[in-house]
N, C-alpha and C positions, 0 to 999 in steps of 0.2 A: 505494501500500500504507499503510494506515494504520502514525503511528508507536508505536504501541503494540505491534504485529506485528511490528516492524522491534528494537523492546529487546529481547523477547521470543525471538525468532532470536537475537541478537548474546548475550542472556547465557545463551542455551541452548546456543550453539557454544562461550561462555566455560565454562562447565558442564562439557561435555562433556570440553575439555584440562584443564579443571584436573583433575578424575580421572583422565584419561589418565595424567599427568604422576606424579600419586600413583603408580598403580598402576604405572608403571613403575618407580618409586624403591621401591617395596615389593619389585616384581622383585630389583631388583639388590642390597635391602640381604639379600636372600632367599638371594641365590646364593653359597651361600658353602661352602668345606669343612668337612665332616662329620666331626670330628676328634674320636675314641675317645680319651679318656685312661683306662681300663684296661687295660691289657695284656695281661693274660690274655683278656678279650674280643676285643681287636683281633686278636688272636692266633689264638682261636678262626673267628673270621667268615672272616679272612682264608685258613685251611684250608679249610674249606666250601665257600666261595667261587672257590675256587684262584683268589684272585687275592692279585699282591705288597703289600706292605706298606711305607706309607711313614711313618718316623720321624724328626719334628721332635725336636728335643731342645735344651730352652730352659732358662737360669735368670732369675729375677728380674730379679737386678739388669744383665742383660745389655740394652745401648742396641740393637746391630744385630740382637738377639731380636725387640724390637720394635718397628725397621724394619720386617721379612721379615714382622710380622704387620700391619705396617700398606700393606705396598706388597706384596710378592710374594706374600703366600695369598690376597691379597686379589684379585687381578690375574683379570680373568675367564678371560684364558689358562691359566692357572695352574689353577683352577677347573676351567676344562674337563679339563686333562693330567689332574689328579687324580681328579676323578667318576665315578663308574662303572670307572673301570680301578685304582684301588686303594684300601685298606682304610688311614686314616690316624688315625696315631697320634700324640700330642701329647704328650710326659714332659718334666715341669719336673723341675730338677736335687733342690730342696727335697723333693717327695712322690713320686720314683720313684728315688732312690738308688741303690739294687740292680742296677736294669733300668739304668739309664746305667752300673753298673760295669761289669755284664755285656758290654752293649755299648763297653767299651772306651773310650767317652766321653771326650774330656782335654782341650777347649774347646768353647765355646759361641757360637755355632747350630751346631749339628750335625745334616745330615740323611743321612738313610743308607733305601735302596730295598733291603728284602729281598725273596727272592723266596717265592711261595706255599709253601714245604717251610720257610720261617722262618732260610734261608743270606741272608746278605750278598748282595749282587748288586752294590751301590755305594754310595759314599758323599762327602759333600762336609761338609768341615770351616769355617766360616766364613757371614756373610752371603751369602746369592745373590738377586743381580735378578730379577724376571718370568723373564728370559731365559735367565740362568744355570738356574732350576730346571726350567724347561722342557725345556733340554736335557739336565738331570741325569734325568729321567723319563722322557726315550727313547732313551737312548743302554747300550750296552753296558757292562761292567762297567769301573772304573778309580775312583782316588779323586782328588778334585781337595779341592787347597787353596790358601784365602786369607789374605791377608795378616790380613784384620778380623775380630779372634777375640778371643773373652776366653778365656784361659786357667784354669785351676782352681788 
């Protein structure tokens, strides 16, 4: 086989591998939770689709919130647990103080699961690991408290 053909094959295989890796990276980046930031819209969607509402309450000055956003909410298992099952709502203390007061949030981060009828089903105060978030999303009512919270 001529050297030209071998080089062409190697180049083709290399380009295919590069394209496949790029596509995998794009798919990984696009796999994320579709957070609503409008509470009224999220409630409307949850009621219309008869799906529970996952409410993540955060604050700009909350270090544990940033950690959850980088680790917990980007975890593939957590994304799979949320996607298609919940309507996800992200509330910031700076932009949604009335909603946060109505939910009686006292610390950040707080994660709350509401039924499709917008009744509190379960909640957790403090940073959740991916494993803890999955347990919260899949079990019965209870309140989980953690020591790693930012109090108001």
